[in-house]
mmCIF file of the N, C-alpha and C atoms, coordinates in Angstrom:
data_MODEL
# 
_entry.id   MODEL 
# 
loop_
_atom_site.group_PDB 
_atom_site.id 
_atom_site.type_symbol 
_atom_site.label_atom_id 
_atom_site.label_alt_id 
_atom_site.label_comp_id 
_atom_site.label_asym_id 
_atom_site.label_entity_id 
_atom_site.label_seq_id 
_atom_site.pdbx_PDB_ins_code 
_atom_site.Cartn_x 
_atom_site.Cartn_y 
_atom_site.Cartn_z 
_atom_site.occupancy 
_atom_site.B_iso_or_equiv 
_atom_site.pdbx_formal_charge 
_atom_site.auth_seq_id 
_atom_site.auth_comp_id 
_atom_site.auth_asym_id 
_atom_site.auth_atom_id 
_atom_site.pdbx_PDB_model_num 
ATOM 1   N N  . UNK A 1 1  ? 20.630  56.599 2.323   1.00 0.00 ? 1  UNK A N  1 
ATOM 2   C CA . UNK A 1 1  ? 19.280  57.034 2.045   1.00 0.00 ? 1  UNK A CA 1 
ATOM 3   C C  . UNK A 1 1  ? 18.333  55.836 1.953   1.00 0.00 ? 1  UNK A C  1 
ATOM 4   N N  . UNK A 1 2  ? 18.716  54.808 1.221   1.00 0.00 ? 2  UNK A N  1 
ATOM 5   C CA . UNK A 1 2  ? 17.885  53.614 1.105   1.00 0.00 ? 2  UNK A CA 1 
ATOM 6   C C  . UNK A 1 2  ? 17.796  52.888 2.440   1.00 0.00 ? 2  UNK A C  1 
ATOM 7   N N  . UNK A 1 3  ? 18.880  52.928 3.197   1.00 0.00 ? 3  UNK A N  1 
ATOM 8   C CA . UNK A 1 3  ? 18.883  52.276 4.506   1.00 0.00 ? 3  UNK A CA 1 
ATOM 9   C C  . UNK A 1 3  ? 17.925  52.976 5.455   1.00 0.00 ? 3  UNK A C  1 
ATOM 10  N N  . UNK A 1 4  ? 17.857  54.293 5.354   1.00 0.00 ? 4  UNK A N  1 
ATOM 11  C CA . UNK A 1 4  ? 16.945  55.042 6.220   1.00 0.00 ? 4  UNK A CA 1 
ATOM 12  C C  . UNK A 1 4  ? 15.496  54.727 5.865   1.00 0.00 ? 4  UNK A C  1 
ATOM 13  N N  . UNK A 1 5  ? 15.215  54.598 4.578   1.00 0.00 ? 5  UNK A N  1 
ATOM 14  C CA . UNK A 1 5  ? 13.851  54.266 4.158   1.00 0.00 ? 5  UNK A CA 1 
ATOM 15  C C  . UNK A 1 5  ? 13.469  52.867 4.627   1.00 0.00 ? 5  UNK A C  1 
ATOM 16  N N  . UNK A 1 6  ? 14.399  51.940 4.517   1.00 0.00 ? 6  UNK A N  1 
ATOM 17  C CA . UNK A 1 6  ? 14.131  50.584 4.982   1.00 0.00 ? 6  UNK A CA 1 
ATOM 18  C C  . UNK A 1 6  ? 13.940  50.554 6.487   1.00 0.00 ? 6  UNK A C  1 
ATOM 19  N N  . UNK A 1 7  ? 14.698  51.375 7.194   1.00 0.00 ? 7  UNK A N  1 
ATOM 20  C CA . UNK A 1 7  ? 14.582  51.435 8.651   1.00 0.00 ? 7  UNK A CA 1 
ATOM 21  C C  . UNK A 1 7  ? 13.220  52.002 9.046   1.00 0.00 ? 7  UNK A C  1 
ATOM 22  N N  . UNK A 1 8  ? 12.753  53.051 8.337   1.00 0.00 ? 8  UNK A N  1 
ATOM 23  C CA . UNK A 1 8  ? 11.441  53.631 8.624   1.00 0.00 ? 8  UNK A CA 1 
ATOM 24  C C  . UNK A 1 8  ? 10.318  52.637 8.320   1.00 0.00 ? 8  UNK A C  1 
ATOM 25  N N  . UNK A 1 9  ? 10.459  51.887 7.236   1.00 0.00 ? 9  UNK A N  1 
ATOM 26  C CA . UNK A 1 9  ? 9.445   50.895 6.896   1.00 0.00 ? 9  UNK A CA 1 
ATOM 27  C C  . UNK A 1 9  ? 9.390   49.790 7.940   1.00 0.00 ? 9  UNK A C  1 
ATOM 28  N N  . UNK A 1 10 ? 10.540  49.363 8.430   1.00 0.00 ? 10 UNK A N  1 
ATOM 29  C CA . UNK A 1 10 ? 10.581  48.327 9.461   1.00 0.00 ? 10 UNK A CA 1 
ATOM 30  C C  . UNK A 1 10 ? 9.963   48.832 10.759  1.00 0.00 ? 10 UNK A C  1 
ATOM 31  N N  . UNK A 1 11 ? 10.237  50.093 11.091  1.00 0.00 ? 11 UNK A N  1 
ATOM 32  C CA . UNK A 1 11 ? 9.672   50.666 12.313  1.00 0.00 ? 11 UNK A CA 1 
ATOM 33  C C  . UNK A 1 11 ? 8.156   50.809 12.186  1.00 0.00 ? 11 UNK A C  1 
ATOM 34  N N  . UNK A 1 12 ? 7.681   51.159 10.994  1.00 0.00 ? 12 UNK A N  1 
ATOM 35  C CA . UNK A 1 12 ? 6.236   51.314 10.798  1.00 0.00 ? 12 UNK A CA 1 
ATOM 36  C C  . UNK A 1 12 ? 5.517   49.983 10.927  1.00 0.00 ? 12 UNK A C  1 
ATOM 37  N N  . UNK A 1 13 ? 6.123   48.922 10.413  1.00 0.00 ? 13 UNK A N  1 
ATOM 38  C CA . UNK A 1 13 ? 5.470   47.610 10.516  1.00 0.00 ? 13 UNK A CA 1 
ATOM 39  C C  . UNK A 1 13 ? 5.571   47.061 11.928  1.00 0.00 ? 13 UNK A C  1 
ATOM 40  N N  . UNK A 1 14 ? 6.615   47.438 12.660  1.00 0.00 ? 14 UNK A N  1 
ATOM 41  C CA . UNK A 1 14 ? 6.757   46.953 14.034  1.00 0.00 ? 14 UNK A CA 1 
ATOM 42  C C  . UNK A 1 14 ? 5.741   47.625 14.948  1.00 0.00 ? 14 UNK A C  1 
ATOM 43  N N  . UNK A 1 15 ? 5.393   48.882 14.651  1.00 0.00 ? 15 UNK A N  1 
ATOM 44  C CA . UNK A 1 15 ? 4.446   49.610 15.495  1.00 0.00 ? 15 UNK A CA 1 
ATOM 45  C C  . UNK A 1 15 ? 2.992   49.296 15.155  1.00 0.00 ? 15 UNK A C  1 
ATOM 46  N N  . UNK A 1 16 ? 2.745   48.795 13.966  1.00 0.00 ? 16 UNK A N  1 
ATOM 47  C CA . UNK A 1 16 ? 1.370   48.524 13.536  1.00 0.00 ? 16 UNK A CA 1 
ATOM 48  C C  . UNK A 1 16 ? 0.819   47.329 14.304  1.00 0.00 ? 16 UNK A C  1 
ATOM 49  N N  . UNK A 1 17 ? -0.430  47.421 14.732  1.00 0.00 ? 17 UNK A N  1 
ATOM 50  C CA . UNK A 1 17 ? -1.011  46.271 15.429  1.00 0.00 ? 17 UNK A CA 1 
ATOM 51  C C  . UNK A 1 17 ? -1.183  45.097 14.468  1.00 0.00 ? 17 UNK A C  1 
ATOM 52  N N  . UNK A 1 18 ? -1.022  43.915 15.006  1.00 0.00 ? 18 UNK A N  1 
ATOM 53  C CA . UNK A 1 18 ? -1.164  42.712 14.182  1.00 0.00 ? 18 UNK A CA 1 
ATOM 54  C C  . UNK A 1 18 ? -2.625  42.560 13.777  1.00 0.00 ? 18 UNK A C  1 
ATOM 55  N N  . UNK A 1 19 ? -2.854  42.332 12.497  1.00 0.00 ? 19 UNK A N  1 
ATOM 56  C CA . UNK A 1 19 ? -4.220  42.159 12.034  1.00 0.00 ? 19 UNK A CA 1 
ATOM 57  C C  . UNK A 1 19 ? -4.727  40.790 12.486  1.00 0.00 ? 19 UNK A C  1 
ATOM 58  N N  . UNK A 1 20 ? -5.974  40.733 12.901  1.00 0.00 ? 20 UNK A N  1 
ATOM 59  C CA . UNK A 1 20 ? -6.501  39.434 13.348  1.00 0.00 ? 20 UNK A CA 1 
ATOM 60  C C  . UNK A 1 20 ? -6.600  38.477 12.169  1.00 0.00 ? 20 UNK A C  1 
ATOM 61  N N  . UNK A 1 21 ? -6.418  37.213 12.463  1.00 0.00 ? 21 UNK A N  1 
ATOM 62  C CA . UNK A 1 21 ? -6.507  36.199 11.405  1.00 0.00 ? 21 UNK A CA 1 
ATOM 63  C C  . UNK A 1 21 ? -7.925  36.135 10.885  1.00 0.00 ? 21 UNK A C  1 
ATOM 64  N N  . UNK A 1 22 ? -8.021  36.054 9.578   1.00 0.00 ? 22 UNK A N  1 
ATOM 65  C CA . UNK A 1 22 ? -9.324  35.938 8.951   1.00 0.00 ? 22 UNK A CA 1 
ATOM 66  C C  . UNK A 1 22 ? -9.886  34.558 9.253   1.00 0.00 ? 22 UNK A C  1 
ATOM 67  N N  . UNK A 1 23 ? -11.153 34.507 9.554   1.00 0.00 ? 23 UNK A N  1 
ATOM 68  C CA . UNK A 1 23 ? -11.791 33.231 9.875   1.00 0.00 ? 23 UNK A CA 1 
ATOM 69  C C  . UNK A 1 23 ? -11.809 32.335 8.635   1.00 0.00 ? 23 UNK A C  1 
ATOM 70  N N  . UNK A 1 24 ? -11.393 31.110 8.819   1.00 0.00 ? 24 UNK A N  1 
ATOM 71  C CA . UNK A 1 24 ? -11.309 30.165 7.705   1.00 0.00 ? 24 UNK A CA 1 
ATOM 72  C C  . UNK A 1 24 ? -12.704 29.699 7.302   1.00 0.00 ? 24 UNK A C  1 
ATOM 73  N N  . UNK A 1 25 ? -12.920 29.585 6.008   1.00 0.00 ? 25 UNK A N  1 
ATOM 74  C CA . UNK A 1 25 ? -14.202 29.087 5.487   1.00 0.00 ? 25 UNK A CA 1 
ATOM 75  C C  . UNK A 1 25 ? -14.097 27.617 5.117   1.00 0.00 ? 25 UNK A C  1 
ATOM 76  N N  . UNK A 1 26 ? -13.069 26.962 5.606   1.00 0.00 ? 26 UNK A N  1 
ATOM 77  C CA . UNK A 1 26 ? -12.822 25.584 5.216   1.00 0.00 ? 26 UNK A CA 1 
ATOM 78  C C  . UNK A 1 26 ? -13.940 24.650 5.674   1.00 0.00 ? 26 UNK A C  1 
ATOM 79  N N  . UNK A 1 27 ? -14.392 24.796 6.901   1.00 0.00 ? 27 UNK A N  1 
ATOM 80  C CA . UNK A 1 27 ? -15.441 23.905 7.416   1.00 0.00 ? 27 UNK A CA 1 
ATOM 81  C C  . UNK A 1 27 ? -16.745 24.104 6.646   1.00 0.00 ? 27 UNK A C  1 
ATOM 82  N N  . UNK A 1 28 ? -17.097 25.350 6.356   1.00 0.00 ? 28 UNK A N  1 
ATOM 83  C CA . UNK A 1 28 ? -18.316 25.612 5.597   1.00 0.00 ? 28 UNK A CA 1 
ATOM 84  C C  . UNK A 1 28 ? -18.237 24.996 4.209   1.00 0.00 ? 28 UNK A C  1 
ATOM 85  N N  . UNK A 1 29 ? -17.105 25.195 3.541   1.00 0.00 ? 29 UNK A N  1 
ATOM 86  C CA . UNK A 1 29 ? -16.929 24.632 2.206   1.00 0.00 ? 29 UNK A CA 1 
ATOM 87  C C  . UNK A 1 29 ? -16.948 23.106 2.242   1.00 0.00 ? 29 UNK A C  1 
ATOM 88  N N  . UNK A 1 30 ? -16.327 22.528 3.270   1.00 0.00 ? 30 UNK A N  1 
ATOM 89  C CA . UNK A 1 30 ? -16.312 21.071 3.425   1.00 0.00 ? 30 UNK A CA 1 
ATOM 90  C C  . UNK A 1 30 ? -17.730 20.526 3.577   1.00 0.00 ? 30 UNK A C  1 
ATOM 91  N N  . UNK A 1 31 ? -18.520 21.145 4.435   1.00 0.00 ? 31 UNK A N  1 
ATOM 92  C CA . UNK A 1 31 ? -19.878 20.657 4.666   1.00 0.00 ? 31 UNK A CA 1 
ATOM 93  C C  . UNK A 1 31 ? -20.749 20.803 3.418   1.00 0.00 ? 31 UNK A C  1 
ATOM 94  N N  . UNK A 1 32 ? -20.585 21.919 2.689   1.00 0.00 ? 32 UNK A N  1 
ATOM 95  C CA . UNK A 1 32 ? -21.355 22.090 1.456   1.00 0.00 ? 32 UNK A CA 1 
ATOM 96  C C  . UNK A 1 32 ? -20.989 21.039 0.420   1.00 0.00 ? 32 UNK A C  1 
ATOM 97  N N  . UNK A 1 33 ? -19.698 20.789 0.249   1.00 0.00 ? 33 UNK A N  1 
ATOM 98  C CA . UNK A 1 33 ? -19.274 19.760 -0.703  1.00 0.00 ? 33 UNK A CA 1 
ATOM 99  C C  . UNK A 1 33 ? -19.707 18.369 -0.249  1.00 0.00 ? 33 UNK A C  1 
ATOM 100 N N  . UNK A 1 34 ? -19.620 18.114 1.038   1.00 0.00 ? 34 UNK A N  1 
ATOM 101 C CA . UNK A 1 34 ? -20.010 16.811 1.572   1.00 0.00 ? 34 UNK A CA 1 
ATOM 102 C C  . UNK A 1 34 ? -21.494 16.550 1.331   1.00 0.00 ? 34 UNK A C  1 
ATOM 103 N N  . UNK A 1 35 ? -22.325 17.508 1.678   1.00 0.00 ? 35 UNK A N  1 
ATOM 104 C CA . UNK A 1 35 ? -23.769 17.328 1.479   1.00 0.00 ? 35 UNK A CA 1 
ATOM 105 C C  . UNK A 1 35 ? -24.113 17.261 -0.004  1.00 0.00 ? 35 UNK A C  1 
ATOM 106 N N  . UNK A 1 36 ? -23.518 18.125 -0.810  1.00 0.00 ? 36 UNK A N  1 
ATOM 107 C CA . UNK A 1 36 ? -23.814 18.123 -2.237  1.00 0.00 ? 36 UNK A CA 1 
ATOM 108 C C  . UNK A 1 36 ? -23.364 16.851 -2.932  1.00 0.00 ? 36 UNK A C  1 
ATOM 109 N N  . UNK A 1 37 ? -22.165 16.387 -2.630  1.00 0.00 ? 37 UNK A N  1 
ATOM 110 C CA . UNK A 1 37 ? -21.646 15.173 -3.261  1.00 0.00 ? 37 UNK A CA 1 
ATOM 111 C C  . UNK A 1 37 ? -22.411 13.935 -2.862  1.00 0.00 ? 37 UNK A C  1 
ATOM 112 N N  . UNK A 1 38 ? -22.715 13.817 -1.579  1.00 0.00 ? 38 UNK A N  1 
ATOM 113 C CA . UNK A 1 38 ? -23.471 12.642 -1.131  1.00 0.00 ? 38 UNK A CA 1 
ATOM 114 C C  . UNK A 1 38 ? -24.919 12.688 -1.614  1.00 0.00 ? 38 UNK A C  1 
ATOM 115 N N  . UNK A 1 39 ? -25.498 13.876 -1.706  1.00 0.00 ? 39 UNK A N  1 
ATOM 116 C CA . UNK A 1 39 ? -26.861 13.987 -2.238  1.00 0.00 ? 39 UNK A CA 1 
ATOM 117 C C  . UNK A 1 39 ? -26.886 13.614 -3.720  1.00 0.00 ? 39 UNK A C  1 
ATOM 118 N N  . UNK A 1 40 ? -25.870 14.024 -4.458  1.00 0.00 ? 40 UNK A N  1 
ATOM 119 C CA . UNK A 1 40 ? -25.804 13.658 -5.871  1.00 0.00 ? 40 UNK A CA 1 
ATOM 120 C C  . UNK A 1 40 ? -25.653 12.145 -6.033  1.00 0.00 ? 40 UNK A C  1 
ATOM 121 N N  . UNK A 1 41 ? -24.843 11.539 -5.185  1.00 0.00 ? 41 UNK A N  1 
ATOM 122 C CA . UNK A 1 41 ? -24.659 10.090 -5.249  1.00 0.00 ? 41 UNK A CA 1 
ATOM 123 C C  . UNK A 1 41 ? -25.954 9.368  -4.893  1.00 0.00 ? 41 UNK A C  1 
ATOM 124 N N  . UNK A 1 42 ? -26.660 9.844  -3.882  1.00 0.00 ? 42 UNK A N  1 
ATOM 125 C CA . UNK A 1 42 ? -27.933 9.223  -3.496  1.00 0.00 ? 42 UNK A CA 1 
ATOM 126 C C  . UNK A 1 42 ? -28.979 9.400  -4.595  1.00 0.00 ? 42 UNK A C  1 
ATOM 127 N N  . UNK A 1 43 ? -29.004 10.570 -5.222  1.00 0.00 ? 43 UNK A N  1 
ATOM 128 C CA . UNK A 1 43 ? -29.952 10.806 -6.317  1.00 0.00 ? 43 UNK A CA 1 
ATOM 129 C C  . UNK A 1 43 ? -29.663 9.883  -7.495  1.00 0.00 ? 43 UNK A C  1 
ATOM 130 N N  . UNK A 1 44 ? -28.395 9.659  -7.779  1.00 0.00 ? 44 UNK A N  1 
ATOM 131 C CA . UNK A 1 44 ? -28.028 8.759  -8.867  1.00 0.00 ? 44 UNK A CA 1 
ATOM 132 C C  . UNK A 1 44 ? -28.448 7.322  -8.557  1.00 0.00 ? 44 UNK A C  1 
ATOM 133 N N  . UNK A 1 45 ? -28.261 6.902  -7.325  1.00 0.00 ? 45 UNK A N  1 
ATOM 134 C CA . UNK A 1 45 ? -28.674 5.551  -6.929  1.00 0.00 ? 45 UNK A CA 1 
ATOM 135 C C  . UNK A 1 45 ? -30.185 5.404  -7.039  1.00 0.00 ? 45 UNK A C  1 
ATOM 136 N N  . UNK A 1 46 ? -30.923 6.405  -6.602  1.00 0.00 ? 46 UNK A N  1 
ATOM 137 C CA . UNK A 1 46 ? -32.381 6.332  -6.686  1.00 0.00 ? 46 UNK A CA 1 
ATOM 138 C C  . UNK A 1 46 ? -32.867 6.411  -8.131  1.00 0.00 ? 46 UNK A C  1 
ATOM 139 N N  . UNK A 1 47 ? -32.146 7.142  -8.973  1.00 0.00 ? 47 UNK A N  1 
ATOM 140 C CA . UNK A 1 47 ? -32.516 7.247  -10.386 1.00 0.00 ? 47 UNK A CA 1 
ATOM 141 C C  . UNK A 1 47 ? -32.313 5.912  -11.104 1.00 0.00 ? 47 UNK A C  1 
ATOM 142 N N  . UNK A 1 48 ? -31.189 5.243  -10.813 1.00 0.00 ? 48 UNK A N  1 
ATOM 143 C CA . UNK A 1 48 ? -30.891 3.963  -11.463 1.00 0.00 ? 48 UNK A CA 1 
ATOM 144 C C  . UNK A 1 48 ? -31.853 2.894  -10.962 1.00 0.00 ? 48 UNK A C  1 
ATOM 145 N N  . UNK A 1 49 ? -32.153 2.907  -9.709  1.00 0.00 ? 49 UNK A N  1 
ATOM 146 C CA . UNK A 1 49 ? -33.073 1.925  -9.141  1.00 0.00 ? 49 UNK A CA 1 
ATOM 147 C C  . UNK A 1 49 ? -32.465 1.280  -7.919  1.00 0.00 ? 49 UNK A C  1 
ATOM 148 N N  . UNK A 1 50 ? -33.274 1.048  -6.907  1.00 0.00 ? 50 UNK A N  1 
ATOM 149 C CA . UNK A 1 50 ? -32.754 0.519  -5.645  1.00 0.00 ? 50 UNK A CA 1 
ATOM 150 C C  . UNK A 1 50 ? -32.521 -0.993 -5.658  1.00 0.00 ? 50 UNK A C  1 
ATOM 151 N N  . UNK A 1 51 ? -31.708 -1.468 -6.583  1.00 0.00 ? 51 UNK A N  1 
ATOM 152 C CA . UNK A 1 51 ? -31.328 -2.877 -6.583  1.00 0.00 ? 51 UNK A CA 1 
ATOM 153 C C  . UNK A 1 51 ? -30.202 -3.076 -5.555  1.00 0.00 ? 51 UNK A C  1 
ATOM 154 N N  . UNK A 1 52 ? -30.040 -4.276 -5.020  1.00 0.00 ? 52 UNK A N  1 
ATOM 155 C CA . UNK A 1 52 ? -29.003 -4.487 -3.991  1.00 0.00 ? 52 UNK A CA 1 
ATOM 156 C C  . UNK A 1 52 ? -27.595 -4.104 -4.450  1.00 0.00 ? 52 UNK A C  1 
ATOM 157 N N  . UNK A 1 53 ? -27.240 -4.447 -5.677  1.00 0.00 ? 53 UNK A N  1 
ATOM 158 C CA . UNK A 1 53 ? -25.907 -4.108 -6.164  1.00 0.00 ? 53 UNK A CA 1 
ATOM 159 C C  . UNK A 1 53 ? -25.756 -2.600 -6.351  1.00 0.00 ? 53 UNK A C  1 
ATOM 160 N N  . UNK A 1 54 ? -26.777 -1.939 -6.817  1.00 0.00 ? 54 UNK A N  1 
ATOM 161 C CA . UNK A 1 54 ? -26.736 -0.482 -6.979  1.00 0.00 ? 54 UNK A CA 1 
ATOM 162 C C  . UNK A 1 54 ? -26.597 0.202  -5.628  1.00 0.00 ? 54 UNK A C  1 
ATOM 163 N N  . UNK A 1 55 ? -27.337 -0.296 -4.639  1.00 0.00 ? 55 UNK A N  1 
ATOM 164 C CA . UNK A 1 55 ? -27.239 0.282  -3.301  1.00 0.00 ? 55 UNK A CA 1 
ATOM 165 C C  . UNK A 1 55 ? -25.848 0.083  -2.697  1.00 0.00 ? 55 UNK A C  1 
ATOM 166 N N  . UNK A 1 56 ? -25.259 -1.075 -2.915  1.00 0.00 ? 56 UNK A N  1 
ATOM 167 C CA . UNK A 1 56 ? -23.930 -1.313 -2.345  1.00 0.00 ? 56 UNK A CA 1 
ATOM 168 C C  . UNK A 1 56 ? -22.872 -0.462 -3.038  1.00 0.00 ? 56 UNK A C  1 
ATOM 169 N N  . UNK A 1 57 ? -22.967 -0.318 -4.373  1.00 0.00 ? 57 UNK A N  1 
ATOM 170 C CA . UNK A 1 57 ? -22.031 0.561  -5.070  1.00 0.00 ? 57 UNK A CA 1 
ATOM 171 C C  . UNK A 1 57 ? -22.249 2.018  -4.658  1.00 0.00 ? 57 UNK A C  1 
ATOM 172 N N  . UNK A 1 58 ? -23.489 2.417  -4.466  1.00 0.00 ? 58 UNK A N  1 
ATOM 173 C CA . UNK A 1 58 ? -23.775 3.777  -4.012  1.00 0.00 ? 58 UNK A CA 1 
ATOM 174 C C  . UNK A 1 58 ? -23.221 4.039  -2.625  1.00 0.00 ? 58 UNK A C  1 
ATOM 175 N N  . UNK A 1 59 ? -23.380 3.058  -1.720  1.00 0.00 ? 59 UNK A N  1 
ATOM 176 C CA . UNK A 1 59 ? -22.845 3.219  -0.368  1.00 0.00 ? 59 UNK A CA 1 
ATOM 177 C C  . UNK A 1 59 ? -21.318 3.303  -0.406  1.00 0.00 ? 59 UNK A C  1 
ATOM 178 N N  . UNK A 1 60 ? -20.687 2.453  -1.216  1.00 0.00 ? 60 UNK A N  1 
ATOM 179 C CA . UNK A 1 60 ? -19.232 2.525  -1.335  1.00 0.00 ? 60 UNK A CA 1 
ATOM 180 C C  . UNK A 1 60 ? -18.796 3.862  -1.917  1.00 0.00 ? 60 UNK A C  1 
ATOM 181 N N  . UNK A 1 61 ? -19.520 4.359  -2.909  1.00 0.00 ? 61 UNK A N  1 
ATOM 182 C CA . UNK A 1 61 ? -19.185 5.651  -3.505  1.00 0.00 ? 61 UNK A CA 1 
ATOM 183 C C  . UNK A 1 61 ? -19.288 6.786  -2.509  1.00 0.00 ? 61 UNK A C  1 
ATOM 184 N N  . UNK A 1 62 ? -20.324 6.748  -1.684  1.00 0.00 ? 62 UNK A N  1 
ATOM 185 C CA . UNK A 1 62 ? -20.493 7.793  -0.672  1.00 0.00 ? 62 UNK A CA 1 
ATOM 186 C C  . UNK A 1 62 ? -19.389 7.725  0.381   1.00 0.00 ? 62 UNK A C  1 
ATOM 187 N N  . UNK A 1 63 ? -19.016 6.515  0.781   1.00 0.00 ? 63 UNK A N  1 
ATOM 188 C CA . UNK A 1 63 ? -17.950 6.358  1.773   1.00 0.00 ? 63 UNK A CA 1 
ATOM 189 C C  . UNK A 1 63 ? -16.616 6.812  1.183   1.00 0.00 ? 63 UNK A C  1 
ATOM 190 N N  . UNK A 1 64 ? -16.339 6.418  -0.046  1.00 0.00 ? 64 UNK A N  1 
ATOM 191 C CA . UNK A 1 64 ? -15.081 6.814  -0.685  1.00 0.00 ? 64 UNK A CA 1 
ATOM 192 C C  . UNK A 1 64 ? -15.029 8.328  -0.900  1.00 0.00 ? 64 UNK A C  1 
ATOM 193 N N  . UNK A 1 65 ? -16.142 8.931  -1.321  1.00 0.00 ? 65 UNK A N  1 
ATOM 194 C CA . UNK A 1 65 ? -16.183 10.377 -1.516  1.00 0.00 ? 65 UNK A CA 1 
ATOM 195 C C  . UNK A 1 65 ? -15.956 11.110 -0.201  1.00 0.00 ? 65 UNK A C  1 
ATOM 196 N N  . UNK A 1 66 ? -16.640 10.684 0.859   1.00 0.00 ? 66 UNK A N  1 
ATOM 197 C CA . UNK A 1 66 ? -16.502 11.332 2.159   1.00 0.00 ? 66 UNK A CA 1 
ATOM 198 C C  . UNK A 1 66 ? -15.081 11.207 2.689   1.00 0.00 ? 66 UNK A C  1 
ATOM 199 N N  . UNK A 1 67 ? -14.507 10.007 2.583   1.00 0.00 ? 67 UNK A N  1 
ATOM 200 C CA . UNK A 1 67 ? -13.138 9.793  3.066   1.00 0.00 ? 67 UNK A CA 1 
ATOM 201 C C  . UNK A 1 67 ? -12.142 10.632 2.271   1.00 0.00 ? 67 UNK A C  1 
ATOM 202 N N  . UNK A 1 68 ? -12.261 10.608 0.958   1.00 0.00 ? 68 UNK A N  1 
ATOM 203 C CA . UNK A 1 68 ? -11.340 11.376 0.118   1.00 0.00 ? 68 UNK A CA 1 
ATOM 204 C C  . UNK A 1 68 ? -11.460 12.868 0.344   1.00 0.00 ? 68 UNK A C  1 
ATOM 205 N N  . UNK A 1 69 ? -12.682 13.372 0.441   1.00 0.00 ? 69 UNK A N  1 
ATOM 206 C CA . UNK A 1 69 ? -12.889 14.802 0.673   1.00 0.00 ? 69 UNK A CA 1 
ATOM 207 C C  . UNK A 1 69 ? -12.330 15.231 2.031   1.00 0.00 ? 69 UNK A C  1 
ATOM 208 N N  . UNK A 1 70 ? -12.564 14.419 3.046   1.00 0.00 ? 70 UNK A N  1 
ATOM 209 C CA . UNK A 1 70 ? -12.051 14.741 4.377   1.00 0.00 ? 70 UNK A CA 1 
ATOM 210 C C  . UNK A 1 70 ? -10.530 14.772 4.377   1.00 0.00 ? 70 UNK A C  1 
ATOM 211 N N  . UNK A 1 71 ? -9.912  13.820 3.727   1.00 0.00 ? 71 UNK A N  1 
ATOM 212 C CA . UNK A 1 71 ? -8.450  13.767 3.660   1.00 0.00 ? 71 UNK A CA 1 
ATOM 213 C C  . UNK A 1 71 ? -7.885  14.977 2.920   1.00 0.00 ? 71 UNK A C  1 
ATOM 214 N N  . UNK A 1 72 ? -8.498  15.330 1.806   1.00 0.00 ? 72 UNK A N  1 
ATOM 215 C CA . UNK A 1 72 ? -7.991  16.461 1.026   1.00 0.00 ? 72 UNK A CA 1 
ATOM 216 C C  . UNK A 1 72 ? -8.179  17.771 1.777   1.00 0.00 ? 72 UNK A C  1 
ATOM 217 N N  . UNK A 1 73 ? -9.367  17.995 2.333   1.00 0.00 ? 73 UNK A N  1 
ATOM 218 C CA . UNK A 1 73 ? -9.649  19.287 2.960   1.00 0.00 ? 73 UNK A CA 1 
ATOM 219 C C  . UNK A 1 73 ? -8.879  19.470 4.259   1.00 0.00 ? 73 UNK A C  1 
ATOM 220 N N  . UNK A 1 74 ? -8.821  18.464 5.107   1.00 0.00 ? 74 UNK A N  1 
ATOM 221 C CA . UNK A 1 74 ? -8.200  18.636 6.415   1.00 0.00 ? 74 UNK A CA 1 
ATOM 222 C C  . UNK A 1 74 ? -6.785  18.080 6.496   1.00 0.00 ? 74 UNK A C  1 
ATOM 223 N N  . UNK A 1 75 ? -6.396  17.225 5.548   1.00 0.00 ? 75 UNK A N  1 
ATOM 224 C CA . UNK A 1 75 ? -5.062  16.655 5.611   1.00 0.00 ? 75 UNK A CA 1 
ATOM 225 C C  . UNK A 1 75 ? -4.071  17.311 4.682   1.00 0.00 ? 75 UNK A C  1 
ATOM 226 N N  . UNK A 1 76 ? -4.504  17.618 3.461   1.00 0.00 ? 76 UNK A N  1 
ATOM 227 C CA . UNK A 1 76 ? -3.577  18.140 2.465   1.00 0.00 ? 76 UNK A CA 1 
ATOM 228 C C  . UNK A 1 76 ? -3.603  19.650 2.378   1.00 0.00 ? 76 UNK A C  1 
ATOM 229 N N  . UNK A 1 77 ? -4.796  20.245 2.339   1.00 0.00 ? 77 UNK A N  1 
ATOM 230 C CA . UNK A 1 77 ? -4.908  21.692 2.115   1.00 0.00 ? 77 UNK A CA 1 
ATOM 231 C C  . UNK A 1 77 ? -4.510  22.485 3.340   1.00 0.00 ? 77 UNK A C  1 
ATOM 232 N N  . UNK A 1 78 ? -3.947  23.661 3.086   1.00 0.00 ? 78 UNK A N  1 
ATOM 233 C CA . UNK A 1 78 ? -3.677  24.618 4.156   1.00 0.00 ? 78 UNK A CA 1 
ATOM 234 C C  . UNK A 1 78 ? -4.952  25.404 4.435   1.00 0.00 ? 78 UNK A C  1 
ATOM 235 N N  . UNK A 1 79 ? -4.905  26.161 5.526   1.00 0.00 ? 79 UNK A N  1 
ATOM 236 C CA . UNK A 1 79 ? -6.041  27.052 5.793   1.00 0.00 ? 79 UNK A CA 1 
ATOM 237 C C  . UNK A 1 79 ? -6.092  28.126 4.742   1.00 0.00 ? 79 UNK A C  1 
ATOM 238 N N  . UNK A 1 80 ? -7.270  28.498 4.362   1.00 0.00 ? 80 UNK A N  1 
ATOM 239 C CA . UNK A 1 80 ? -7.416  29.558 3.355   1.00 0.00 ? 80 UNK A CA 1 
ATOM 240 C C  . UNK A 1 80 ? -8.471  30.531 3.782   1.00 0.00 ? 80 UNK A C  1 
# 
């Protein structure tokens, strides 16, 4: 009896059309985080003052944030 039910369930899933893959929102989320994070870093640099050392630390922060975010989103995470 249980075998027949399992057989019917397997047949039902075999006959069902494959559902299309849901479109990933990874690129949209990446771009939003990228723009938001870099804008926050630029705003902080402008708030502190455009001194040469502040600008260089801000540029390094933006590069490190962009590199780290890109690695995490496209290298480590699976599609969601």
